[in-house]
N, C-alpha and C positions, 0 to 999 in steps of 0.2 A: 856744643852741648857739654854741660858740666855733670859729672858723675858724683853723686852725694850719698854717703852713708848716713842715715838718720837714726841715731840711737835714742831709745826711749827707756828711761828708768822709772822707778816706782813712786814718783810724786803724782799719784792718781788724780788728785784734785785739779791738776792742770791739763789732763789729757784732752778735755773739751776745747782748750785753747791751742794745744799743740797740733792736733790733727788738721784743723783748717790751715795752719802754717805750712804743713807738709803739702796740702792741696795747692797752696799758693806757689810753692816751689815747683811743683809739677806743671802748673798752669803757666809758669814763667819759662818752661822749656827744659828744666833740669830733670835728669834721670835720678830716681831715688830708690835706694834699697833700705828698707826698715830693718833695724836690729833692736830686739827687745832684750832687756836684762831678764834673767830667769824669773825674778819676782814680778816684773811687769807682764811677762808672758803667761804666768800661771796663777795670778792672784785675782780673785773676784772681790770687788769692793763695793761700797755704796755708790761709787762713781761709775760703775759698770762692770759687766762680766768680761773676763779676760778673752773668752772666745769671740765676743763681739768686737773688741778692739783689734784682735788678730785678723778677723774677717774684714774689717774696715781697712786695715793696712794693706791687705792683699788686694782688695778691690781698687784701692787708690793707685797702687804701683804696678799691679798685674804680676806681682812676684810674691812668693811665700816669704814672710819675714824670717830672718835668721835669729837664733836665740842660744846658740852654743859656742863654746870656745873653738871647737873644731871647724865650725862654719866660718868664723871670722879670721882665723889665723892666717889664711892666704892673702888677706888684705895687703900686708906689707910686701911679701915676696912678689906678688903679681901686680902691685901698684894699681889696685882696683879703683880707687876713688881720688878725686881732686880735693874734696873737702869732707870732713867728718863732723857731724853735728851731734851734740849730746843735749837733748832737750825733751823733757825736763831733766835736769841734772841734780840729783839729790845731794844732801850733805855727805852721805855715805860714799857716793861716787866721787865727789870732790876730794874727800880724804884719800881714797885709793889712788886717784890720779896724782895728787900731790906727793904721795909716798912711793909712787912707782909700783903699786900693787896691781897685778893683772889677773885676777882670779874670777872674773865674770866675762861674759861675751862683750859687754860694753867696754870694760877697761882693757881687755885684750885687743879689741878693735882699735882703740885709741893708741895703744902701744905699737901695734902693727903699722898703723897709718903714720904715726910720728917718725918711724924709722926712716921714712922717705922725706922727712922734713916738710911735710905738707900740713896745712892748717887744720886746727880743731876749733870749732865754734861751740861755746858752752852757753846754754840757757838755764841759769840757776833757778831752782825752786826748792827752798829749804827753810824750815822754821828756825834754824839755828845759825843762819848765815852771819849774823852779827854777834854771835857768842861762840859756841863750840866749833863751828866750821869757819870762823873768821880767819884763823891762821892758814887754813888750806886755801881759802879763797884768795888771800893775799899772796900766797906763794904762786898760785896759778896765774894771777894777774901779772906776775913778773916772770913768767915762763915763756920761752921762745915758742912760737907757732901756736900759742893758745890765745884765743880771742873770745870776747863775751858779747852776747846779745845784751843791750842796755837793760838795766834792772832797777827795781824800785821796791820800797817797802809796800807790801800788799795790804797790811792792816797795822799801821803804826801804833794804834792804841791797844787793840786786842792781842796783837802778836808783834811786839816792838823789835824783836830780833830776826824777824822773817824777811826774806827777800825773794822776789820772783822776777824772772825775765819778762820784758814787754814783747811778747811773741808777735805783736803787730809789726815789729821792726825786724822781723826775720830776713826779709829780702835785702834791705840795705846792709844788714849785718853780714849776710852771706857775701855780698858784693865786696865789702870792705875786707873781709877775711881772705877772700881769694886774691886780693891785691896786697896782702900782708899788712893790713892796717886794722886798728881798733876803731870801730865806729864811735863817734862822739856826738853829743855827750853820752857818757856811759851810765850815768845816774839820771833817771827821768823823774 
């Protein structure tokens, strides 16, 4: 049984695709602990009420989601998880990860997890992946223990610099990351 920390950041438009991917992990026999960024935990949007997403996360996993730095800090010292997933991973979170900033529950969870040299799997979802966030994406692509769910342009005409992970490839990406490999092809 694999213990997975599943971190959710504020790319609200992808929550409807991310939550079924979490259900797929659970159905495949993985144990999942949801970790929300503070914004994802507290912001109501046109894509749903925060309380509804929190309730869904708890119903799926049987555990209250974590959302504070103090909750996630023990991840490293206690070696709580085999894999940490960040999906959706916003451009803001990409930047913080690339620069080593750990001022949110999600970035602190990643820092704590990486201290044990365990894999982090990233599911990008940002409108500026091929512009402002491109440098950070490139840095993380070349960072040890960082792996990516295959990604694609989600609207090449309307949002030509936007990339989003193909969350239907979550399970094979998890399997590859746990083996220390990047699933290919990475661009779909």
